[in-house]
Backbone bond lengths (Angstrom), bond angles and torsions (degrees), N, CA, C in turn:
res aa  C-N    CA-C-N  psi(-1)  N-CA   C-N-CA  omega(-1)  CA-C   N-CA-C  phi
1 M - - - 1.445 - - 1.531 109.49 -
2 R 1.316 116.18 138.11 1.462 120.43 178.87 1.522 109.76 -75.04
3 N 1.320 115.12 148.71 1.458 122.00 -178.86 1.533 109.01 -96.95
4 T 1.333 116.33 90.95 1.469 120.92 179.99 1.522 110.30 -125.73
5 Q 1.330 114.72 154.94 1.463 120.78 172.47 1.526 106.60 -100.57
6 R 1.333 116.13 135.97 1.463 121.78 -177.76 1.517 110.40 -105.70
7 Y 1.338 114.91 139.34 1.462 121.94 179.20 1.522 108.32 -130.54
8 E 1.320 116.02 113.82 1.461 121.91 -178.57 1.526 110.21 -75.16
9 V 1.338 116.32 145.73 1.468 121.95 175.59 1.532 108.29 -126.01
10 K 1.302 115.27 155.77 1.471 121.99 178.77 1.528 108.83 -114.58
11 G 1.308 116.42 148.53 1.456 121.67 176.96 1.510 111.58 84.37
12 A 1.319 115.80 -125.59 1.466 121.74 -178.15 1.531 110.62 -63.92
13 N 1.340 115.81 160.46 1.465 120.17 179.84 1.532 110.32 -57.16
14 S 1.317 114.96 161.23 1.466 120.63 -170.38 1.524 113.67 -62.29
15 L 1.318 118.77 -26.67 1.455 119.54 179.68 1.529 111.80 -66.11
16 W 1.331 117.47 -26.93 1.460 120.82 175.23 1.526 111.72 -69.13
17 H 1.327 116.85 -15.04 1.464 122.29 179.24 1.532 112.27 -100.21
18 V 1.332 117.57 9.00 1.456 121.83 -169.41 1.528 113.39 -55.27
19 Y 1.324 118.56 -43.60 1.463 118.68 -175.51 1.523 113.05 -83.10
20 K 1.320 116.64 2.95 1.462 120.83 166.14 1.536 109.58 -86.48
21 T 1.340 115.72 -18.25 1.463 120.48 -176.25 1.530 112.94 -103.44
22 V 1.324 117.62 -25.38 1.468 121.76 -179.06 1.536 107.79 -146.05
23 P 1.328 117.76 135.50 1.469 120.10 -178.12 1.539 112.82 -63.28
24 F 1.307 116.33 138.06 1.465 123.60 -179.08 1.531 111.24 -55.19
25 F 1.330 117.96 -48.67 1.469 119.95 -175.69 1.528 112.51 -70.06
26 K 1.329 117.68 -25.28 1.465 120.14 172.54 1.529 109.53 -64.91
27 V 1.320 116.49 -43.93 1.467 120.65 179.27 1.526 110.59 -63.23
28 V 1.326 117.44 -42.90 1.467 121.32 179.14 1.530 110.33 -61.01
29 K 1.347 117.21 -49.12 1.473 121.27 179.04 1.528 110.44 -59.48
30 N 1.341 116.84 -47.62 1.463 120.49 -179.63 1.522 111.35 -60.29
31 F 1.332 116.39 -41.91 1.460 121.00 -179.80 1.528 110.53 -60.18
32 I 1.311 117.14 -45.70 1.468 121.15 -179.18 1.524 110.66 -63.43
33 V 1.319 117.12 -45.92 1.475 120.90 -179.73 1.523 110.56 -63.40
34 I 1.331 117.10 -45.55 1.465 120.62 -178.52 1.525 110.64 -63.97
35 Q 1.337 117.80 -42.98 1.463 119.92 179.65 1.525 111.25 -64.80
36 L 1.312 117.65 -40.22 1.459 121.12 176.35 1.535 110.19 -60.40
37 A 1.326 116.46 -47.15 1.468 120.83 -178.72 1.526 112.30 -66.87
38 R 1.316 118.28 -32.34 1.468 120.81 -179.30 1.523 112.00 -58.85
39 Y 1.339 115.99 -33.86 1.464 121.03 -176.61 1.521 113.65 -101.01
40 T 1.320 117.43 -0.79 1.463 121.44 -178.32 1.524 109.72 -85.00
41 P 1.341 117.96 121.19 1.464 119.23 179.89 1.531 113.55 -82.03
42 Y 1.333 117.53 -9.90 1.454 121.15 -177.22 1.528 109.85 -87.30
43 L 1.337 116.69 110.76 1.467 122.47 -173.69 1.520 112.68 -62.25
44 G 1.320 117.54 -42.12 1.458 120.80 179.77 1.519 112.38 -60.80
45 M 1.328 116.67 -38.06 1.460 120.25 179.30 1.536 110.81 -67.96
46 K 1.327 116.35 -40.57 1.473 119.57 177.84 1.528 110.16 -57.83
47 N 1.319 116.12 -50.07 1.464 119.68 -178.33 1.529 111.13 -61.80
48 W 1.325 116.82 -38.79 1.465 120.85 177.51 1.531 110.22 -63.81
49 L 1.321 117.45 -44.98 1.468 120.65 178.01 1.523 110.59 -59.62
50 Y 1.320 117.02 -46.24 1.470 121.05 -178.43 1.527 111.38 -63.61
51 R 1.330 116.48 -44.24 1.470 119.81 -179.14 1.524 111.58 -69.52
52 T 1.317 116.72 -43.59 1.466 121.46 -172.77 1.520 112.96 -76.03
53 F 1.309 117.46 -48.86 1.461 120.88 -171.40 1.523 114.25 -99.32
54 L 1.343 117.39 -25.80 1.460 120.20 -178.96 1.524 112.54 -103.97
55 K 1.334 116.97 -6.45 1.473 122.83 179.47 1.528 112.32 59.41
56 M 1.334 115.67 33.30 1.456 120.34 177.38 1.519 110.04 -83.18
57 D 1.319 116.02 152.75 1.455 123.02 173.88 1.531 106.39 -97.04
58 V 1.333 116.52 103.61 1.469 122.61 -176.97 1.521 107.95 -119.36
59 G 1.316 116.25 123.53 1.455 121.65 -178.65 1.511 113.52 -71.06
60 D 1.333 115.25 160.92 1.454 123.29 179.50 1.524 110.47 -61.24
61 K 1.316 116.21 138.29 1.473 125.00 176.26 1.526 113.76 65.34
62 T 1.324 118.04 16.74 1.464 120.26 173.62 1.518 108.28 -75.94
63 A 1.343 115.56 141.70 1.462 121.39 -176.55 1.527 110.42 -120.38
64 F 1.340 115.39 120.65 1.462 122.08 172.86 1.530 106.38 -100.56
65 A 1.322 117.19 119.60 1.461 120.90 179.93 1.530 110.55 -70.61
66 L 1.312 115.67 174.04 1.464 120.55 176.23 1.525 110.68 -59.27
67 M 1.309 115.47 147.94 1.460 125.46 171.89 1.526 115.28 69.97
68 V 1.330 119.06 11.84 1.468 120.93 175.08 1.527 107.97 -63.85
69 M 1.332 116.00 131.47 1.466 121.89 -179.02 1.514 109.26 -111.02
70 L 1.333 115.64 111.29 1.465 121.18 178.41 1.520 110.02 -91.15
71 D 1.308 115.47 160.74 1.458 121.33 177.78 1.522 109.28 -57.80
72 V 1.321 117.49 120.56 1.459 121.87 -174.43 1.524 112.26 -78.19
73 M 1.329 117.48 -20.38 1.462 120.21 -177.10 1.520 113.40 -96.03
74 Y 1.319 117.14 -36.59 1.469 121.21 -175.68 1.530 111.93 -134.85
75 P 1.334 119.32 54.20 1.470 119.33 -178.86 1.525 113.07 -65.26
76 E 1.332 117.14 -23.55 1.468 120.83 179.53 1.525 111.79 -66.18
77 R 1.325 117.60 -11.01 1.466 121.84 177.95 1.527 112.24 -91.31
78 I 1.333 116.80 8.34 1.466 122.41 178.81 1.524 108.43 -108.23
79 K 1.334 115.49 129.32 1.470 121.31 176.42 1.525 107.97 -126.26
80 V 1.327 115.46 130.29 1.464 120.88 177.82 1.519 107.61 -124.93
81 G 1.324 116.33 128.12 1.459 121.89 -178.35 1.518 113.15 -71.56
82 R 1.308 115.27 -172.17 1.462 121.68 -175.31 1.537 111.36 -79.98
83 N 1.331 114.24 149.72 1.462 123.42 172.25 1.531 113.51 55.55
84 S 1.319 116.78 34.56 1.461 121.60 177.00 1.522 109.65 -99.53
85 V 1.331 116.38 159.32 1.457 122.80 177.91 1.527 108.21 -122.10
86 I 1.330 115.63 124.99 1.460 121.86 176.17 1.527 105.88 -108.36
87 G 1.331 116.90 113.33 1.455 122.74 -170.79 1.512 115.47 -70.73
88 Y 1.317 113.96 163.81 1.456 125.21 -178.19 1.530 111.76 -47.74
89 N 1.327 115.38 132.25 1.465 123.41 172.41 1.535 114.31 63.46
90 T 1.310 117.01 21.41 1.464 120.52 176.56 1.524 109.27 -74.24
91 T 1.334 116.12 145.09 1.462 122.82 176.32 1.519 108.43 -114.98
92 I 1.339 116.53 129.79 1.459 121.70 177.62 1.522 107.57 -120.80
93 L 1.327 116.82 116.59 1.464 122.96 -176.68 1.517 111.47 -109.50
94 A 1.322 116.36 140.61 1.467 122.26 173.65 1.525 110.47 -117.43
95 H 1.324 117.05 5.80 1.466 121.25 179.17 1.530 110.05 -143.10
96 E 1.325 115.33 157.06 1.463 123.28 170.96 1.520 107.07 -139.95
97 Y 1.305 117.31 124.89 1.461 121.20 174.43 1.524 106.88 -104.23
98 L 1.334 115.61 117.09 1.456 122.67 -176.66 1.531 109.31 -112.27
99 I 1.311 118.08 -170.57 1.460 121.10 -177.89 1.529 111.53 -68.21
100 Q 1.325 117.67 -56.30 1.465 120.95 -173.14 1.528 114.12 -106.77
101 E 1.316 116.85 2.84 1.461 120.13 179.52 1.519 109.83 -160.08
102 Y 1.325 114.57 164.09 1.455 119.57 166.83 1.521 106.80 -124.92
103 R 1.334 115.02 155.79 1.459 121.58 -177.07 1.524 109.28 -128.57
104 L 1.324 115.23 141.43 1.458 121.91 174.96 1.520 108.24 -123.78
105 G 1.331 116.45 141.69 1.458 120.05 178.00 1.510 111.52 -157.14
106 D 1.320 115.95 139.30 1.460 121.18 176.98 1.522 109.87 -69.87
107 V 1.325 115.88 143.63 1.462 122.54 173.52 1.514 106.84 -111.08
108 R 1.315 116.54 124.98 1.462 122.80 -179.01 1.526 108.53 -121.05
109 I 1.325 115.34 115.59 1.459 122.10 177.86 1.521 106.31 -113.25
110 G 1.307 116.95 124.62 1.463 122.07 -172.48 1.517 114.62 -75.27
111 D 1.322 114.58 -169.17 1.461 123.17 178.20 1.526 109.89 -78.08
112 E 1.340 115.54 143.88 1.464 123.22 174.29 1.532 112.48 53.59
113 V 1.318 114.90 45.29 1.462 122.76 177.28 1.517 108.31 -98.36
114 M 1.318 116.45 140.96 1.462 122.47 176.42 1.524 107.96 -113.15
115 I 1.343 116.31 117.67 1.465 122.20 176.90 1.521 106.75 -109.02
116 G 1.333 117.51 118.93 1.461 121.69 -179.45 1.518 112.29 -71.16
117 A 1.313 115.84 164.48 1.461 123.23 -177.92 1.532 111.48 -60.00
118 N 1.330 114.31 151.95 1.466 122.55 174.24 1.525 113.95 59.41
119 T 1.308 116.51 31.48 1.460 121.91 177.30 1.527 108.62 -91.55
120 T 1.329 116.09 147.97 1.459 121.73 172.95 1.515 108.19 -118.52
121 I 1.330 116.01 127.31 1.465 122.20 179.50 1.520 107.47 -112.75
122 L 1.330 116.25 121.66 1.457 122.36 -176.76 1.530 111.51 -86.40
123 P 1.331 117.06 161.96 1.476 121.09 -178.38 1.524 112.48 -61.64
124 G 1.341 114.94 149.14 1.459 121.02 173.91 1.504 115.23 79.63
125 V 1.337 117.18 17.69 1.461 121.85 -176.18 1.522 110.03 -103.32
126 K 1.330 115.22 143.26 1.460 121.58 173.00 1.524 108.08 -118.00
127 I 1.345 115.31 129.59 1.465 121.70 177.10 1.527 106.36 -112.79
128 G 1.317 116.62 117.27 1.454 122.26 -173.10 1.519 113.93 -71.15
129 D 1.332 115.33 161.09 1.468 122.74 179.43 1.528 110.69 -52.95
130 G 1.329 115.55 137.87 1.457 121.28 173.95 1.511 115.74 73.59
131 A 1.320 118.09 7.07 1.468 120.82 -179.86 1.520 110.51 -73.90
132 I 1.325 115.17 156.02 1.463 122.68 175.08 1.521 107.02 -124.77
133 V 1.342 115.93 126.64 1.459 121.94 178.44 1.526 106.96 -112.70
134 S 1.321 116.06 119.58 1.454 121.68 -178.30 1.519 111.68 -64.17
135 A 1.318 116.30 152.63 1.461 121.82 178.41 1.525 110.50 -56.76
136 G 1.333 115.36 143.08 1.456 121.25 175.59 1.509 115.33 76.12
137 T 1.300 118.18 15.36 1.462 121.84 -176.77 1.532 111.14 -85.14
138 L 1.324 115.83 143.58 1.464 122.20 169.77 1.523 106.50 -99.67
139 V 1.331 116.50 105.93 1.465 121.72 -177.89 1.528 107.25 -85.92
140 H 1.324 115.56 99.48 1.464 122.23 -175.59 1.524 113.16 -110.36
141 K 1.329 116.75 2.70 1.463 121.67 176.99 1.518 108.00 -154.25
142 D 1.328 115.97 169.75 1.460 121.26 -177.81 1.524 111.42 -60.07
143 V 1.335 115.13 148.86 1.462 122.53 177.91 1.523 107.21 -113.33
144 P 1.338 117.97 123.14 1.465 119.74 179.71 1.525 112.26 -64.80
145 A 1.316 116.10 149.30 1.474 121.65 177.04 1.524 109.51 -55.21
146 G 1.330 115.90 135.90 1.462 121.75 175.00 1.509 115.91 76.38
147 A 1.327 118.30 -3.19 1.464 120.77 -177.53 1.523 111.07 -80.71
148 F 1.329 114.99 158.11 1.463 122.96 171.80 1.511 106.10 -112.26
149 V 1.359 116.17 118.23 1.469 121.20 -176.42 1.520 109.66 -124.39
150 G 1.338 114.76 159.94 1.456 118.84 176.92 1.508 111.49 -172.14
151 G 1.317 115.13 168.61 1.446 122.69 172.72 1.513 114.70 99.79
152 N 1.326 113.60 177.43 1.452 123.24 177.02 1.527 107.30 -142.25
153 P 1.327 118.34 100.23 1.460 126.21 7.84 1.536 111.30 -75.57
154 M 1.329 114.21 152.05 1.455 120.61 -179.00 1.533 110.71 -62.54
155 A 1.311 114.47 139.41 1.462 121.05 175.51 1.522 108.58 -138.94
156 V 1.323 116.29 154.42 1.466 120.95 174.72 1.527 107.65 -75.46
157 I 1.321 115.62 122.64 1.468 121.28 178.36 1.522 109.22 -89.71
158 Y 1.346 115.85 -47.23 1.462 122.00 175.07 1.519 108.68 -135.84
159 S 1.329 116.44 135.03 1.460 120.89 173.84 1.528 108.80 -75.37
160 K 1.324 116.92 171.42 1.472 121.20 177.18 1.526 109.95 -56.90
161 E 1.304 116.93 -43.72 1.464 120.89 -178.82 1.533 111.02 -63.42
162 E 1.323 116.94 -42.08 1.475 120.43 177.89 1.526 111.20 -66.52
163 M 1.336 116.94 -38.38 1.469 120.37 177.24 1.527 110.50 -64.86
164 D 1.333 117.24 -42.42 1.470 120.91 178.07 1.529 110.34 -60.48
165 E 1.326 117.27 -42.16 1.464 121.29 179.30 1.530 110.67 -65.23
166 R 1.314 117.62 -42.01 1.471 120.90 177.97 1.532 110.38 -61.62
167 R 1.321 117.29 -40.02 1.476 120.62 178.83 1.528 110.84 -65.94
168 R 1.337 116.42 -41.13 1.474 119.74 177.87 1.525 110.28 -61.39
169 Q 1.327 117.28 -42.93 1.470 120.92 179.35 1.526 111.01 -64.98
170 D 1.339 116.67 -42.62 1.465 120.23 177.97 1.524 110.37 -61.04
171 D 1.337 117.46 -43.83 1.464 121.26 179.37 1.529 110.49 -61.77
172 F 1.336 116.98 -41.23 1.459 121.77 -179.52 1.531 110.21 -62.34
173 F 1.332 117.02 -48.83 1.461 120.11 -177.62 1.533 111.62 -70.26
174 N 1.321 117.74 -33.68 1.467 119.73 177.43 1.515 110.82 -67.38
175 R 1.341 118.13 -39.37 1.471 120.70 176.87 1.524 110.50 -66.82
176 K 1.323 117.28 -40.38 1.467 121.73 -178.72 1.525 111.15 -63.17
177 E 1.342 116.81 -41.42 1.460 120.53 178.93 1.524 110.73 -66.79
178 G 1.321 118.05 -34.28 1.467 122.16 179.97 1.533 112.54 -68.88
179 C 1.338 117.83 -23.36 1.455 121.59 -177.66 1.515 112.61 -85.19
180 S 1.330 118.55 -14.35 1.477 121.65 -175.62 1.482 113.59 -64.57
């Protein structure tokens, strides 16, 4: 289950209440910074923009590919650990505006995580250290550390233990081929 806080609204759907929940000029500033970073090929500049203007917690040597779309209203609720890769055109959300409520949730992406291209990460999700998320995945629940997940709906393809075993087998066969 995702870890989100729910806020009920009355009358019109929650998106009509958006500027009661987040300041208009904050959204404008965030939008400009995010759009600039989406097209910037320089990784260090992206991380600086995210840390400086969006107040995000971004680990050292983390790489956001081109066209990554961060939550425009609450980017400060996104944390990405060190040496992680966020793939092309990935969307990371920290909010959901629904008909009768809106939800906010922190997104926590661990160290050395690989997020494949065109992935969507929903609010309130934690992705553990060393996890791999396949391209095109809808991350709608927590991802265990070291696991390989994918699909829509997302499912665990290999657990950390299975991934470790696959790596050991690959190392064994690669060494064997080198000795021939």
